[in-house]
Structures are given as structure tokens and as C-alpha cells.
C-alpha positions in Angstrom: 122.6 129.9 97.3 123.0 128.0 100.6 125.8 125.5 100.3 125.9 124.7 104.0 123.0 122.2 104.5 124.8 119.8 106.7 122.9 118.6 109.8 122.8 115.7 112.3 120.6 113.9 109.8 122.6 114.9 106.6 126.2 114.5 107.7 128.6 116.1 105.3 131.8 114.3 104.4 135.0 116.2 103.7 138.0 114.6 102.1 141.0 115.3 104.4 143.8 116.4 102.0 141.5 114.7 99.4 141.2 110.9 99.4 144.5 110.6 101.3 143.9 107.0 102.5 144.5 105.8 98.9 146.1 108.7 97.1 149.1 111.0 97.8 147.8 113.7 100.1 147.1 117.2 98.9 147.7 116.3 95.2 145.2 116.9 92.4 144.9 113.1 92.0 143.8 112.9 95.6 141.3 115.8 95.3 139.8 114.5 92.1 139.3 111.0 93.5 137.5 112.4 96.5 135.2 114.5 94.3 134.5 111.4 92.2 133.2 109.7 95.4 130.7 112.5 96.0 132.2 114.3 99.0 130.6 117.5 100.1 133.8 119.2 101.0 137.6 119.1 100.4 140.1 120.1 103.1 143.5 121.2 102.1 146.6 123.0 103.5 148.2 126.1 101.9 151.9 127.1 102.2 154.1 129.7 100.6 157.2 129.0 98.6 160.5 131.0 98.7 159.4 133.0 95.7 156.0 133.8 97.1 153.9 131.2 95.3 151.1 129.3 97.0 151.1 125.5 97.0 149.1 122.7 98.6 151.3 121.1 101.3 150.7 120.1 104.9 154.1 119.7 106.6 156.7 122.4 107.1 159.1 120.2 105.2 158.8 118.1 102.0 160.7 115.1 103.4 157.7 112.9 104.5 155.7 113.1 101.3 158.2 113.7 98.5 161.6 112.5 97.3 163.1 115.9 98.4 164.4 117.5 101.5 164.0 120.9 103.1 161.4 123.5 104.2 158.7 124.5 101.7 159.4 128.2 102.4 163.1 127.7 101.5 162.3 126.2 98.1 161.1 128.0 94.9 158.0 126.8 93.1 160.3 125.5 90.3 162.2 123.4 92.8 159.1 122.1 94.4 157.5 121.1 91.0 160.6 119.0 90.3 159.9 116.8 93.3 158.0 113.6 93.2 155.0 113.9 95.5 153.6 110.4 94.8 156.5 108.0 95.1 156.3 107.8 99.0 152.7 106.7 98.7 153.2 104.0 96.1 155.1 103.4 92.9 151.7 103.7 91.2 151.9 107.4 91.8 155.4 108.0 90.7 155.8 111.4 89.1 152.8 113.1 90.8 153.5 116.8 91.5 152.8 119.2 94.3 149.9 121.4 93.0 149.7 125.1 93.1 146.8 126.8 94.8 145.6 128.2 91.5 145.5 124.7 90.0 143.3 123.6 92.9 141.0 126.6 92.6 140.7 126.0 88.8 139.4 122.5 89.7 137.1 123.2 92.7 135.5 126.2 91.2 134.0 124.0 88.5 132.5 121.4 90.9 128.9 122.4 91.7 128.0 122.7 95.4 131.4 121.7 96.7 132.6 123.5 99.8 136.3 123.8 100.7 138.0 124.0 104.1 141.2 126.1 103.4 143.8 125.6 106.1 146.3 128.5 106.4 149.6 126.9 107.4 151.8 130.0 107.8 151.7 131.0 111.5 152.9 134.4 112.9 154.9 132.5 115.6 157.0 130.9 112.9 158.0 134.2 111.1 159.8 137.4 112.1 157.9 139.5 109.6 154.3 139.9 108.2 154.5 137.0 105.8 151.6 135.0 107.4 149.2 138.0 107.1 150.4 138.7 103.5 149.8 135.1 102.6 146.3 135.1 104.3 145.3 138.2 102.2 146.7 136.5 99.0 144.7 133.3 99.7 141.5 135.3 100.3 142.0 137.4 97.2 142.3 134.3 95.1 139.2 132.8 96.7 137.4 136.1 95.9 138.7 136.1 92.3 137.1 132.7 91.8 133.8 134.0 93.5 134.2 131.2 96.0 133.7 133.1 99.3 130.2 131.6 99.9 131.7 128.1 99.6 134.8 128.7 101.7 135.6 128.1 105.3 138.9 129.5 106.7 140.9 127.3 109.0 144.0 127.9 111.1 145.7 126.7 114.3 146.8 130.3 114.8 144.3 132.6 116.6 146.3 135.6 115.4 145.5 134.7 111.8 141.8 134.3 112.6 141.7 137.6 114.5 143.5 139.3 111.6 140.9 138.0 109.2 138.0 138.9 111.5 139.3 142.4 111.9 139.9 143.0 108.2 137.0 141.1 106.6 134.4 141.2 109.4 131.8 138.5 109.2 132.2 137.8 105.5 133.9 134.4 106.0 133.2 131.3 108.0 135.9 130.4 110.5 137.0 126.9 111.5 138.8 126.6 114.8 139.8 123.8 117.2 138.7 122.2 120.5 140.0 122.4 123.1 141.2 125.9 122.6 144.6 125.1 124.1 145.4 123.2 120.9 145.4 126.5 119.0 147.6 128.6 121.1 151.2 127.5 120.4 152.5 130.5 122.5 150.1 133.0 120.9 148.0 135.2 123.1 144.2 135.4 122.5 142.5 138.7 122.0 139.1 137.2 121.1 137.5 134.0 122.2 137.7 131.7 119.1 134.2 130.2 119.9 132.7 133.7 119.6 133.6 134.1 115.9 133.8 130.5 114.8 131.4 128.7 112.5 132.7 125.3 113.4 135.3 123.6 115.5 137.3 120.4 115.0 136.6 118.4 118.1 139.9 116.6 118.4 141.0 115.7 121.9 143.9 113.4 120.8 146.6 115.8 122.0 145.5 115.1 125.6 143.5 111.9 125.4 143.6 108.4 123.9 139.9 109.1 122.9 140.3 111.7 120.1 136.6 112.0 119.3 135.0 114.5 121.7 132.0 113.3 123.7 128.3 114.0 123.1 128.4 116.4 126.1 131.2 118.4 124.5 129.4 118.5 121.2 126.2 119.7 122.9 128.2 122.4 124.6 129.6 123.6 121.3 126.1 123.5 119.7 124.9 125.6 122.6 127.5 128.3 121.8 126.3 128.4 118.2 129.4 126.6 116.9 129.1 123.4 114.8 131.2 120.5 116.2 133.0 118.8 113.3 134.5 115.3 113.6 138.2 114.9 113.1 140.1 112.8 110.5 140.5 110.0 113.1 137.0 108.8 112.4 137.0 105.6 110.3 135.0 102.5 109.7 131.5 101.5 110.9 132.3 102.0 114.6 133.7 105.5 114.0 130.6 106.5 112.0 128.3 105.1 114.7 130.1 107.1 117.4 129.9 110.2 115.3 126.2 109.8 114.7 125.4 109.2 118.3 127.3 112.3 119.4 125.6 114.6 116.9 128.3 115.7 114.5 127.0 117.3 111.3 130.3 116.9 109.4 133.3 114.6 109.4 136.7 115.3 107.8 138.2 111.9 106.9 141.1 110.2 105.2 138.9 107.5 103.7 135.7 109.2 102.4 134.8 106.1 100.4 134.2 104.0 103.5 132.6 106.8 105.6 130.2 107.8 102.7 129.1 104.2 102.3 128.5 103.8 106.1 126.5 107.0 106.3 124.4 106.2 103.2 123.6 102.7 104.7 122.2 104.5 107.7 120.3 107.2 105.7 122.6 109.9 107.1 123.9 111.3 103.8 121.8 112.6 101.0 
């Protein structure tokens, strides 16, 4: 079955860390709310705990989104599960927990046609051992255990992680990279050109420009290379949707999928 039917006329909407505008990001509550809206895709971030468990969490540290302190990798799963991952968003979400990757997979595997953008957050440049590659293999094994490979796209800011996966798994998986390529490097050296193995690229120019959404010319350039240009999470509201349509994006990852879905449906750009 082909799950990847997005186009310039049927723009897919991905919930960035779920429905993170209104719910605590990367929690099951946020993911479930996004699916209720009818998103085509969920985007999430995967990190490893001190005891080798996989959890959904974006930042290196837990301080911003929970009532705790410290690096995710320095805390056990038991310690992480004791933290409140909802209270920083609103008192309404007090007691919400950081989910495990298995909990997430249990959920998404039961949602028909849903695709998932899995972002690998452990980078070789941050470790002195092979942990990032071990984690990558563990994530992929779980994806395969759930028979989810056809609905997965693998995402990382680390070209070394992408190159490792390409070398080990060949063309089995779709890869999501970033534009411009300098945003991916972080001191890592490139062996392969990311746009030669990528399925899609997040067209985020905000690191260097006050206009984060890449131009139509940049999108056309990416299309010409056989790489889909995907709009970043900074797209919001009617103006953002209009700009995205004009520039030819087939997918947008957004914090407020409710508004974006409504705007696209009004324009006949989401089936």
C-alpha cells in the first residue's frame, strides 16, 4: 500500500510533537489530539535514558518541559516517569507523563494510514562511544517489529546517523534531512550528499534568515533533485498556509494542525 500520497494539491499535515500548540509536546495526550484532528503524519523525537530505554523527548534536558532537572541520558526510565511533563504547559495537564517509544508505537500502529516522522536525537558528536548507532538500530528494530517500515520516515540533524542507516539498511527507509545542508553539520564531516539519499528536506532557513520559509525557487530546486521540500513548524495561520501553497510544498509539519488543516480544507488542498 502507498501511504505517501501527498502532493501540491493534497498537502499532508504533520503534527509537530503532536498537537503541541495546545497540548504538552511529545506526550500521548498531544499525539492522540493530533490524530483526532485527522493529521496525516505525526512527528516525534526519540532519546535514550540512562538505562537504555527509549522515550519521546525533544531537548537534551528535561528542565523546559517538566518539573525536573537534568539530562535525559543521565536519568533512568523510572526517574523520568516520575516527572510531570504537563504542568509547564498548563495546570490542566498536571500529571501527564513522558511516554516510552513502545507506548507511542502501540498507539500509531493502530491508526490506519498514519505516517510517522521519527527524529533520532542522539548524535555521534555528543557521545564518546557508539551509543547513537546502537540507539538507531534499536529504533529501527522496533519500527520493524511493528511492521511500520512502509509508514516511517527517518529524520536526524546528524549526517553520520543518516549515512550509517543508508550503509546498513540500503534504500529500505525514507530519509528526512534539512535545508540548507549547513544546518545539519554541527562539526560532522559529510561522506555522502544528503540530497542524494533524502526523500524529503525540511526547508527551514531560520538559522540564517528572518524569513524561515524557503522560497519557491528553493523549493523548485529541491524538486528538481528528486527531494520533496517540506514546510517547517513555523508555518501558521492563513498567511502561512497561503505562502506554503504558492511555493509548492506537499507537506507541512506544524504545531497547530487544527488551524492549518482548516485553512487547507477551505482551499481544497487537503483530502
